[in-house]
C-alpha positions in Angstrom: 80.7 167.8 124.9 84.2 167.1 126.5 84.7 167.6 130.2 88.3 167.7 131.3 90.4 167.9 134.5 94.2 167.9 135.0 95.5 165.7 137.8 99.1 166.0 139.1 99.7 162.4 140.1 103.5 162.5 140.0 103.0 163.6 136.4 100.5 165.6 134.4 97.4 163.5 133.5 94.6 165.2 131.5 91.5 163.2 132.4 88.6 163.8 130.0 85.2 162.3 129.2 82.9 162.8 126.3 79.6 163.6 128.0 77.3 162.9 125.1 78.8 159.5 124.3 79.1 158.6 128.0 75.4 159.2 128.5 74.5 157.3 125.3 76.7 154.3 125.7 76.5 153.7 129.5 72.7 153.8 129.8 72.3 150.0 129.5 73.6 148.3 132.6 76.8 150.3 132.9 75.6 153.3 134.8 78.1 152.6 137.7 80.9 153.5 135.3 79.3 156.8 134.4 78.8 157.6 138.1 82.4 156.7 138.9 83.8 158.8 136.1 81.6 161.8 136.9 82.6 161.5 140.6 86.3 161.8 139.7 85.9 165.5 138.9 85.0 166.3 142.5 86.5 163.4 144.5 89.7 161.6 143.6 92.1 160.4 146.3 95.1 162.1 144.8 97.5 161.1 147.6 97.2 157.4 146.6 98.9 158.2 143.3 102.1 159.6 144.8 102.7 156.8 147.4 102.2 153.2 146.3 102.9 150.9 143.3 101.9 151.9 139.8 100.1 149.7 137.3 102.4 151.0 134.5 105.5 149.7 136.4 104.4 146.2 137.0 107.2 143.9 135.8 105.8 140.4 135.8 103.9 138.4 133.2 100.6 136.5 133.5 101.1 133.4 131.3 97.5 132.2 131.5 96.1 135.1 129.5 94.8 134.2 126.0 96.2 137.1 124.0 95.1 137.5 120.4 97.0 139.7 117.9 95.2 141.8 115.2 97.0 143.7 112.5 93.9 145.3 111.1 92.1 146.5 114.2 90.2 149.8 114.1 92.2 151.2 117.0 95.3 151.0 114.9 93.7 152.9 112.1 92.5 155.5 114.5 96.0 155.8 115.9 97.4 156.5 112.5 94.8 159.2 111.8 95.2 160.8 115.2 98.9 161.1 115.0 98.6 162.8 111.6 95.7 165.1 112.3 97.0 166.2 115.7 100.7 166.4 114.7 100.9 170.1 115.4 98.2 170.3 118.0 99.9 168.3 120.8 103.5 167.5 121.6 102.6 164.3 123.4 102.2 161.2 121.1 99.7 159.8 123.6 97.6 163.0 123.6 97.6 163.1 119.8 96.0 159.6 119.7 93.8 159.9 122.8 92.2 163.2 122.0 91.5 162.2 118.4 89.7 159.1 119.6 87.8 160.9 122.3 86.6 163.6 119.8 86.1 161.4 116.7 85.7 157.7 117.6 82.0 156.9 118.4 83.1 154.2 120.9 85.7 156.1 123.0 84.1 157.7 126.1 87.1 158.7 128.3 90.9 159.1 128.4 93.5 159.0 131.3 91.0 157.6 133.7 92.4 157.3 137.3 91.9 154.0 139.0 93.1 152.4 142.2 93.0 149.2 144.3 93.2 149.0 148.0 95.2 146.2 149.7 92.2 144.9 151.5 90.3 144.5 148.2 92.5 141.7 146.9 93.8 138.6 148.6 97.6 138.3 148.7 98.0 142.0 147.7 101.2 142.1 149.8 102.7 139.1 148.0 101.9 140.6 144.6 103.1 144.1 145.1 105.4 144.0 148.2 103.5 147.1 149.4 100.8 148.0 151.9 99.8 151.1 149.9 97.2 151.3 147.1 98.0 150.2 143.6 97.1 153.0 141.1 97.1 153.8 137.4 95.6 155.8 134.6 93.7 154.1 131.8 94.8 155.6 128.4 91.5 155.0 126.6 88.1 153.6 127.6 85.9 152.4 124.8 82.4 150.8 124.9 81.6 148.1 122.4 78.8 145.5 122.5 78.1 146.6 126.0 81.6 145.6 127.1 84.1 148.0 128.7 87.4 148.0 126.7 90.5 149.0 128.6 93.1 150.1 126.1 96.7 151.3 126.5 98.6 153.0 123.7 102.1 151.5 123.2 104.1 153.1 120.3 106.0 149.8 120.0 103.2 147.4 120.9 104.8 144.3 119.5 107.9 144.7 121.8 105.9 145.1 125.1 106.5 142.4 127.7 104.2 143.6 130.5 101.4 145.4 128.8 99.0 142.5 129.3 99.7 142.6 133.1 99.3 146.3 133.2 95.9 146.4 131.4 94.7 143.4 133.3 95.2 145.2 136.6 93.7 148.4 135.1 90.5 146.4 134.4 90.6 144.8 137.8 90.9 148.2 139.5 88.1 149.7 137.5 86.0 146.6 138.2 86.5 147.1 142.0 85.8 150.9 141.8 82.6 150.5 139.9 81.3 147.1 141.1 81.0 146.0 137.5 82.1 142.3 137.2 85.4 141.9 135.4 83.6 139.5 133.0 82.2 142.7 131.5 85.6 143.9 130.5 88.0 143.5 127.6 91.7 144.5 127.6 94.2 145.5 125.0 97.2 147.5 123.9 98.0 148.9 120.4 100.0 151.0 118.0 99.5 151.9 114.3 100.4 148.4 113.2 99.1 145.9 115.8 96.5 145.5 118.5 96.7 142.7 121.2 93.5 141.8 123.0 92.4 139.4 125.7 89.4 138.8 128.0 90.2 139.2 131.7 88.7 137.1 134.5 89.4 136.4 138.2 90.5 132.8 137.5 93.6 134.2 135.7 94.6 136.1 138.8 94.0 133.3 141.2 96.1 130.9 139.0 98.9 133.5 138.9 99.1 134.0 142.7 
């Protein structure tokens, strides 16, 4: 059911997909996402991930994002269960949560998904990132809900995060570019055991920012 591959992209990333859920949840207009994720096992441009800017290190805010806070979101409950059940199985707090959701949550289809954005794919790339090399990242958790692609990042102290919205926004943008699925089909969020913060990304937010 679970297909996994370890990438060494400056650090160890255990990319994994749940093949049954992927086939079931991505058969209605989201087949490009399945094709992309399947292709990563045989063709991932690993050199991109050791050279350019990283999505997890972006240190600017996007004030136009309409962020909603939830203190009873299901991803927070899943996080609490995962940390408890996998307490002895994994050392990494992230892996405790990620693998629990991949194995047990009916909406989670993949974890640690590599994504990238080429400079030519976005106007004013140089102004944003001060780089001429690809922007890269790894999406902690991908979930499918109501035929929307949810890009989630696990943050153990979610309430204190200053740049998580920017990070997840660009993760969604990168995945949109890689799959040719419009960014309007995405939702973004970050979470811990107590809170989840969510927003809907769109290209207008990026244009207003730059």
